[in-house]
C-alpha positions, 0 to 999 in steps of 0.5 A: 502716779496718783497720791499714794503710800506704802504699807508692809507687813514684813514677810507676808505683803506690801500694798500701796494704798491710794488714800484719796480713793479710800473711805471709812469702809474701803480700802483702795490699794494695789498689791505689790508683793505677793501679786495675789496675797491676802490682807486680813480684815483686821489689817484692812480695818487698821489701815482704813482707820489711820488713812481716814484720821490722817488723809489731810496730813498724807496729802500735805506730805505728798505735795511737800515731797513729791510734787517738789521732783523728789523720788520717794518710791 
Protein backbone atom coordinates (compact mmCIF):
# COMPACT_ATOMS: atom_id res chain seq x y z
CA UNK A 1 0.00 0.00 0.00
CA UNK A 2 1.37 3.47 -0.80
CA UNK A 3 2.38 5.80 2.06
CA UNK A 4 -0.67 7.03 3.92
CA UNK A 5 -2.14 7.85 7.31
CA UNK A 6 -5.65 7.78 8.73
CA UNK A 7 -7.76 10.72 9.82
CA UNK A 8 -10.96 10.28 11.79
CA UNK A 9 -13.73 12.68 12.66
CA UNK A 10 -15.13 10.68 15.55
CA UNK A 11 -18.58 9.34 14.87
CA UNK A 12 -18.70 10.83 11.36
CA UNK A 13 -16.00 9.47 9.07
CA UNK A 14 -12.53 7.96 8.68
CA UNK A 15 -10.28 8.44 5.66
CA UNK A 16 -6.95 7.11 4.46
CA UNK A 17 -4.85 10.06 3.19
CA UNK A 18 -2.26 9.39 0.48
CA UNK A 19 -0.06 12.31 1.43
CA UNK A 20 2.52 12.02 -1.37
CA UNK A 21 -0.27 12.70 -3.87
CA UNK A 22 -1.69 15.72 -2.00
CA UNK A 23 -1.01 19.27 -3.09
CA UNK A 24 -1.85 22.66 -1.65
CA UNK A 25 -5.33 22.42 -3.17
CA UNK A 26 -5.95 18.69 -3.55
CA UNK A 27 -6.52 16.04 -0.89
CA UNK A 28 -5.96 12.50 -2.19
CA UNK A 29 -7.85 10.11 0.08
CA UNK A 30 -9.98 7.00 0.32
CA UNK A 31 -13.12 6.98 2.43
CA UNK A 32 -13.00 4.10 4.91
CA UNK A 33 -16.13 4.87 6.94
CA UNK A 34 -18.84 5.41 5.91
CA UNK A 35 -18.18 4.37 2.32
CA UNK A 36 -20.20 7.29 0.95
CA UNK A 37 -19.31 9.83 3.62
CA UNK A 38 -18.86 13.54 3.02
CA UNK A 39 -15.97 15.65 4.25
CA UNK A 40 -16.72 19.34 4.71
CA UNK A 41 -14.50 21.81 2.87
CA UNK A 42 -13.17 23.25 6.14
CA UNK A 43 -12.08 19.77 7.30
CA UNK A 44 -10.52 19.01 3.91
CA UNK A 45 -8.66 22.33 3.89
CA UNK A 46 -7.36 21.77 7.43
CA UNK A 47 -6.04 18.32 6.49
CA UNK A 48 -4.40 19.68 3.32
CA UNK A 49 -2.69 22.41 5.33
CA UNK A 50 -1.24 19.90 7.78
CA UNK A 51 -0.17 17.47 5.05
CA UNK A 52 1.65 20.12 3.03
CA UNK A 53 3.32 21.53 6.15
CA UNK A 54 4.50 18.11 7.38
CA UNK A 55 4.96 15.98 4.26
CA UNK A 56 8.67 15.32 4.89
CA UNK A 57 8.00 14.35 8.52
CA UNK A 58 5.18 12.03 7.45
CA UNK A 59 7.50 10.27 4.99
CA UNK A 60 10.23 9.96 7.61
CA UNK A 61 7.78 8.37 10.07
CA UNK A 62 6.37 6.05 7.38
CA UNK A 63 9.87 4.91 6.47
CA UNK A 64 10.93 4.34 10.07
CA UNK A 65 7.77 2.46 11.10
CA UNK A 66 6.27 0.78 8.08
CA UNK A 67 9.35 0.01 6.04
CA UNK A 68 10.81 -1.95 8.98
CA UNK A 69 8.04 -4.52 8.72
CA UNK A 70 5.99 -3.32 11.70
CA UNK A 71 2.24 -3.12 11.18
CA UNK A 72 0.61 0.19 12.13
CA UNK A 73 -2.68 -0.09 10.23
